[in-house]
C-alpha positions in Angstrom: 61.7 293.6 61.7 59.4 292.3 64.5 61.4 289.1 64.7 64.6 291.0 65.6 63.6 290.8 69.3 64.0 287.0 69.1 67.8 287.3 68.4 68.4 288.6 71.9 68.3 284.9 73.1 71.4 282.8 72.4 70.5 279.8 70.2 68.0 281.7 68.1 69.4 282.0 64.6 68.0 282.9 61.1 66.6 279.4 60.7 64.4 279.4 63.8 63.4 283.0 63.0 62.2 282.0 59.5 60.3 279.0 60.8 58.6 280.9 63.5 57.7 283.7 61.1 56.2 281.3 58.5 54.7 278.5 60.6 53.8 280.4 63.8 52.1 283.7 63.1 50.3 283.4 66.4 53.6 284.0 68.3 53.1 286.9 70.8 49.4 286.9 70.4 48.4 283.9 72.5 49.4 282.6 76.0 52.5 280.6 76.7 50.5 277.5 77.4 48.6 277.8 74.2 51.7 278.3 72.0 53.4 275.3 73.7 50.3 273.2 72.9 50.1 274.5 69.4 53.7 273.6 68.6 53.3 270.2 70.4 55.8 270.5 73.3 53.2 270.6 76.1 52.9 267.4 78.1 49.6 265.7 77.5 48.2 263.3 80.2 46.9 259.9 79.5 44.7 259.5 82.6 41.5 257.6 83.0 39.7 257.2 86.3 42.2 256.3 89.0 44.9 255.3 86.5 47.6 257.9 85.9 49.4 257.4 82.6 52.7 258.7 81.4 52.8 262.2 80.1 54.1 262.7 76.5 54.0 265.2 73.8 52.2 264.7 70.5 50.5 266.6 67.7 51.3 270.2 67.0 53.4 271.6 64.2 56.3 269.2 63.6 58.2 271.7 61.4 58.6 274.1 64.3 59.4 271.4 66.8 62.3 270.0 64.6 64.0 273.4 64.3 63.3 274.3 67.9 65.0 271.1 69.0 68.3 272.1 67.4 68.0 275.7 68.6 67.4 274.5 72.2 70.5 272.3 72.0 72.5 275.4 71.2 70.7 277.5 73.8 71.4 274.9 76.5 75.1 275.4 75.9 75.2 279.2 75.6 72.1 280.6 77.5 72.8 280.5 81.3 69.2 280.4 82.3 68.3 277.5 80.1 71.6 275.7 80.9 70.8 275.9 84.6 67.2 274.8 84.0 68.4 271.7 82.1 71.0 270.8 84.7 68.4 271.1 87.5 66.0 268.8 85.7 68.8 266.2 85.1 69.8 266.5 88.8 66.2 265.7 89.8 66.3 262.5 87.8 64.6 263.4 84.6 65.6 261.6 81.4 67.7 263.4 78.9 65.0 263.8 76.2 62.4 264.8 78.8 64.7 267.6 80.0 65.4 268.7 76.4 61.7 268.9 75.6 61.2 271.0 78.8 63.9 273.3 77.6 62.2 273.6 74.2 59.0 274.5 75.9 60.6 277.1 78.2 62.5 278.6 75.3 59.2 278.9 73.2 57.4 280.5 76.1 60.2 283.0 76.6 60.2 283.9 72.9 56.4 284.2 73.0 56.6 286.6 75.9 59.3 288.7 74.2 57.2 288.9 71.0 54.2 289.9 73.1 56.1 292.7 74.8 57.7 293.9 71.6 54.2 294.2 70.0 53.0 296.2 73.0 50.3 293.7 74.0 
């Protein structure tokens, strides 16, 4: 019943709800940055001294990431806020996959906040 609040976002279906319920019990209990890092969609730096490396994602819970990818593809088509976010990233010159991962992260942070608000925390 607590996961019903997630369906208010277009792109979130029973598959994503089930995966979030089973693989991410921390949803709504930790910060947006922490949940993005836990799932593995937060950009990690590869810096050393004066060298600035390329940011990439790695680690985290791959099961959630795989389902979240497909959900974000649907959300980019039907959720106006995420569609505009994706298009603005592409207009600024970001690569397609980089923009999709950014949408995945934004979607996860929004879902985390909705769960937090629904739980009263």
